[in-house]
C-alpha positions in Angstrom: 101.3 56.9 11.9 97.3 55.7 10.6 95.7 53.8 13.6 95.6 50.6 12.5 99.1 50.4 11.1 99.6 51.5 15.1 97.5 48.4 16.6 99.4 46.0 14.1 103.0 46.9 14.6 102.8 46.4 18.5 101.3 42.5 17.6 103.9 39.8 18.4 103.1 37.8 15.1 104.0 41.1 13.0 107.3 41.1 14.6 109.6 40.4 12.2 107.8 42.2 9.4 110.8 42.7 6.9 111.3 46.1 4.2 108.1 46.7 1.8 108.1 44.7 -1.0 107.2 45.6 -4.6 104.5 45.1 -6.0 104.1 41.5 -8.0 102.3 39.8 -10.7 101.7 36.0 -11.3 103.2 34.9 -14.5 101.7 35.0 -18.3 102.0 30.7 -18.2 100.0 30.8 -15.0 97.5 32.9 -15.5 97.6 30.9 -19.3 97.4 27.5 -17.9 94.7 28.4 -15.1 92.4 29.6 -17.6 92.6 26.6 -19.5 91.6 24.6 -16.5 88.4 27.0 -16.7 86.9 26.5 -12.7 88.0 26.6 -9.4 86.4 25.2 -6.1 86.2 26.2 -3.1 84.7 25.6 0.2 83.4 27.3 3.2 83.9 31.0 2.1 80.2 32.6 3.3 80.2 36.1 1.3 79.4 38.2 4.5 82.8 36.7 6.1 85.9 39.1 5.8 84.2 40.5 2.3 84.6 36.7 0.8 81.9 38.0 -1.6 83.1 41.3 -2.7 87.1 39.1 -3.2 85.5 36.4 -5.5 82.8 38.9 -7.2 86.9 40.7 -8.1 88.8 37.6 -9.1 86.2 36.6 -10.8 85.7 40.1 -13.2 89.8 39.9 -13.2 89.7 36.8 -14.8 85.7 35.7 -16.2 87.3 32.4 -18.1 87.3 30.9 -14.4 84.3 29.8 -13.1 84.2 29.9 -9.2 82.4 26.5 -8.0 81.2 27.3 -4.4 81.0 24.6 -2.1 79.0 24.4 1.0 80.0 28.2 2.6 78.6 27.5 6.4 81.5 24.1 7.1 84.1 24.5 9.6 87.6 24.2 8.8 88.0 20.7 10.2 85.0 20.5 7.6 87.2 22.1 4.8 90.0 19.4 5.6 87.5 16.4 5.4 86.3 17.5 2.0 89.8 16.7 1.0 89.8 13.2 2.1 86.7 12.4 0.9 87.3 13.8 -3.0 91.1 12.1 -3.2 90.9 10.7 -6.4 87.9 12.7 -7.2 88.2 15.4 -10.3 84.6 16.7 -10.1 82.8 19.2 -8.4 82.7 17.9 -5.5 86.3 18.1 -4.8 87.8 21.5 -3.0 90.5 23.1 -5.1 91.9 25.7 -2.0 91.2 25.5 1.8 90.5 28.5 4.0 90.8 27.7 7.6 92.1 28.5 11.2 96.0 28.9 11.6 96.2 25.3 13.7 94.7 23.6 11.3 97.3 24.8 8.5 100.1 22.4 9.8 97.6 19.6 10.5 96.5 19.1 6.7 100.7 19.3 6.2 101.0 16.6 8.4 98.6 14.6 6.6 99.6 15.3 3.3 96.0 17.2 2.1 97.8 20.0 1.2 100.4 21.0 -1.5 103.4 23.9 -1.5 102.8 27.1 -3.4 104.5 30.4 -2.6 102.9 33.3 -4.7 104.8 36.3 -5.4 104.0 38.4 -3.0 105.6 35.9 -0.5 108.8 37.6 1.0 106.2 39.9 2.6 104.1 37.9 4.4 105.6 37.7 7.8 107.2 34.7 8.4 105.8 33.7 11.8 102.6 33.6 9.9 103.0 31.1 6.6 104.8 27.5 6.7 108.9 27.8 5.7 108.0 25.3 2.9 105.0 27.2 1.5 102.4 24.5 2.5 100.0 26.8 4.3 100.3 30.9 4.4 98.4 33.4 6.8 95.9 35.7 4.7 94.1 37.8 7.4 93.1 38.0 11.0 90.6 39.6 13.3 90.1 39.5 17.6 87.2 37.9 18.7 84.6 40.2 19.9 80.6 40.4 20.9 78.0 41.8 19.4 74.6 43.3 21.5 71.6 43.3 20.1 70.7 47.1 22.1 67.1 46.7 21.5 66.8 44.1 23.7 69.8 44.1 25.9 70.4 47.3 27.9 73.5 46.5 29.9 76.3 45.8 27.4 79.1 43.4 28.8 82.8 45.0 28.6 84.4 41.4 29.3 83.4 38.3 28.8 83.3 37.4 32.6 79.8 40.0 32.4 78.3 37.2 30.0 77.4 35.1 33.2 75.2 37.7 34.6 71.7 37.7 35.4 71.1 40.7 32.5 71.7 38.0 29.8 69.4 34.7 30.1 68.6 33.4 27.3 70.8 35.8 25.8 74.1 34.1 24.8 76.1 32.5 21.2 79.1 31.1 20.0 79.0 30.5 15.8 78.8 27.3 15.7 80.0 24.1 17.4 84.0 24.5 18.8 84.9 20.9 18.2 84.4 22.1 14.3 84.4 25.9 13.9 87.9 27.6 15.0 85.7 30.9 16.1 83.9 29.0 18.5 87.3 27.3 19.3 88.6 30.4 19.9 86.2 32.0 21.9 86.4 29.4 24.5 89.6 29.6 24.2 89.3 33.5 24.9 86.8 32.7 28.0 89.7 30.8 29.2 92.1 33.1 29.5 89.9 35.7 30.4 89.0 33.4 33.0 92.8 32.2 34.6 95.5 33.6 32.9 96.8 31.2 31.6 96.6 30.0 27.6 96.8 26.3 26.0 95.2 23.4 28.1 94.5 25.1 30.7 92.2 28.3 28.8 90.4 25.4 26.9 89.2 23.2 30.4 88.9 26.9 32.3 86.8 28.1 28.8 84.7 24.6 28.5 84.2 25.3 32.6 82.9 29.0 32.0 80.3 27.4 28.9 79.1 24.8 31.2 78.1 27.4 34.0 76.4 30.2 31.4 74.9 26.8 29.8 73.6 25.8 33.4 72.3 29.3 34.8 70.5 29.7 31.1 72.7 32.4 29.8 74.0 30.2 26.6 70.9 30.1 24.3 71.3 26.9 21.9 70.9 28.5 18.8 74.1 29.0 16.9 75.0 32.9 16.6 74.0 34.6 13.2 73.1 38.2 11.8 69.5 36.6 11.7 68.9 35.5 14.8 70.4 38.5 16.4 68.4 40.7 14.3 65.2 38.2 15.1 65.7 38.2 19.4 67.5 34.1 18.8 70.9 35.0 19.7 70.9 39.1 21.7 74.4 38.7 22.5 76.8 36.6 20.3 80.7 35.9 20.0 82.3 36.0 16.6 85.3 37.6 15.3 85.1 41.8 15.2 84.9 41.8 10.9 82.4 39.2 11.6 80.4 40.8 14.2 81.1 44.3 12.5 79.8 43.3 9.1 76.4 41.8 10.6 75.9 45.5 12.2 76.4 47.1 8.9 73.9 44.6 7.4 71.4 45.4 9.8 72.1 49.0 9.5 70.5 49.8 12.5 67.1 47.5 12.6 68.1 46.8 15.0 70.8 48.6 16.5 74.1 46.7 17.4 77.0 47.8 19.5 80.3 46.2 18.9 82.7 45.1 21.5 86.2 43.9 22.5 85.7 42.5 25.4 88.9 43.9 28.0 90.0 40.2 30.2 91.0 39.1 26.6 91.8 40.1 23.8 92.8 37.0 21.7 93.6 37.3 17.7 93.3 34.7 15.6 95.1 34.5 12.4 93.3 32.3 9.4 95.0 30.4 6.7 94.7 29.7 3.2 96.4 26.3 1.2 96.2 24.4 -2.2 94.6 20.4 -1.6 97.1 17.9 -3.0 94.8 16.6 -4.6 93.5 20.0 -6.2 91.3 19.1 -10.0 92.8 22.5 -10.6 96.0 23.4 -9.7 96.7 26.1 -11.7 93.6 27.3 -11.0 94.5 27.4 -7.5 97.7 29.2 -7.4 95.9 32.1 -9.8 93.3 32.6 -6.8 96.2 33.0 -4.1 98.1 35.3 -6.2 95.0 37.2 -5.8 94.7 37.2 -2.6 98.1 38.0 -2.0 97.6 40.9 -4.6 97.0 44.0 -3.3 93.4 43.5 -4.6 93.1 41.1 -2.3 94.6 42.5 0.2 92.3 45.6 0.5 89.3 43.1 0.1 90.3 41.9 3.1 90.5 45.9 4.9 87.0 46.6 2.9 85.8 43.5 5.2 86.8 44.7 8.8 89.8 42.1 8.6 93.6 42.9 9.3 95.3 41.6 5.4 98.5 40.0 6.6 101.0 42.2 4.4 99.5 45.5 5.7 102.8 46.6 6.8 103.8 46.3 3.0 101.0 48.0 1.6 101.2 51.6 3.9 104.6 51.3 3.1 104.2 51.7 -0.1 101.2 54.2 0.3 98.6 52.0 -1.4 96.0 52.2 1.1 92.7 54.3 0.8 91.8 56.4 3.8 88.5 55.5 4.2 89.4 52.1 4.6 91.4 52.7 7.9 88.8 55.5 9.2 86.3 52.4 9.4 88.2 50.6 11.5 88.0 50.3 15.0 90.4 52.4 17.8 93.9 51.2 18.3 93.0 51.0 22.0 90.9 48.1 21.6 93.4 46.2 20.3 96.1 46.8 22.7 96.4 43.5 24.6 95.6 41.6 21.8 97.4 38.4 22.1 98.2 35.5 19.6 97.7 31.9 20.6 100.9 30.0 19.1 100.0 26.9 17.4 101.5 24.6 20.2 98.8 26.5 22.2 95.8 26.1 20.4 96.8 22.5 19.7 96.9 21.8 22.8 93.3 23.5 23.5 91.9 21.3 20.5 92.7 18.8 22.6 91.2 19.7 25.2 87.5 20.5 24.1 87.9 17.5 21.7 87.5 15.3 24.7 85.7 16.9 27.1 83.2 18.9 25.2 80.8 16.5 24.5 80.6 15.2 28.3 80.7 18.5 30.1 78.1 20.6 27.5 75.4 17.3 27.0 76.6 17.4 23.3 76.5 14.8 20.5 
């Protein structure tokens, strides 16, 4: 058994995987209709996130008749839903056809009538726990929260979230952004809280907010978003983000500076990102074809190239279609052995706490 497969079969979200599915392809009718529309509008897809740049390039190469119009690559999950709301009657280039959001934003978008159902041809190989039964949203990839460290500026490597409170990390620690609007930052707060109190849901969010309030008071938390550029320049020598983002930063910096990637042992939090099609998509067929590509073997292997765990991994592995060199680049399974997938209810409760208390506790706008 490969080391990555060992990781995946230990996680609860993949417990209900079914038998391997045959490779599927979109219908000729869908391909023709999508080509006739001629455009796909995406949002919040930075090219260095989970190898999205290569994934988008792969879609363009396969369907050159379809122009990919990319909106605001640095938007957060909440921004994506707002973009749908703001463009309900707009069929122009500012109306997104598709979204890629944190797990908790999928049900929220469905409840607000912002997305439409569609089941890709590989639907049966997506775990039941990672998709809406009616096809409104569906998990595509996941990662765990990690800590990246600029080794030129930091000599003491943290092993846990708790370690980040030490004086060694003054003026050093950063998150990707605001947890009220970005899922990776929201789950970073959640993870820090879970590490502190051992409880999920609202308790984790309350404890996590207190943890970051203390980091700010001690001067350890910097008021700059974590990024590869800020890490290289020394503005954020210690940052927290999904493992695939931090590993990609490490590769991008290519040793200048050298970067250490750590999975904190006191809370291994996994986060699923889901795909959905806007209920008001100007190019609904192109949107469906995009989903078909993302959930194809080619699209799923694209996530592995970006250090993400594709949601259809077990199906791909059972059919022997995963190149060994991709498996060899993934972190060792021991770091992921305690991975926890917060439920939707836990995430919703946590988001409510952060939305209500973050500004007051952190002095944020």
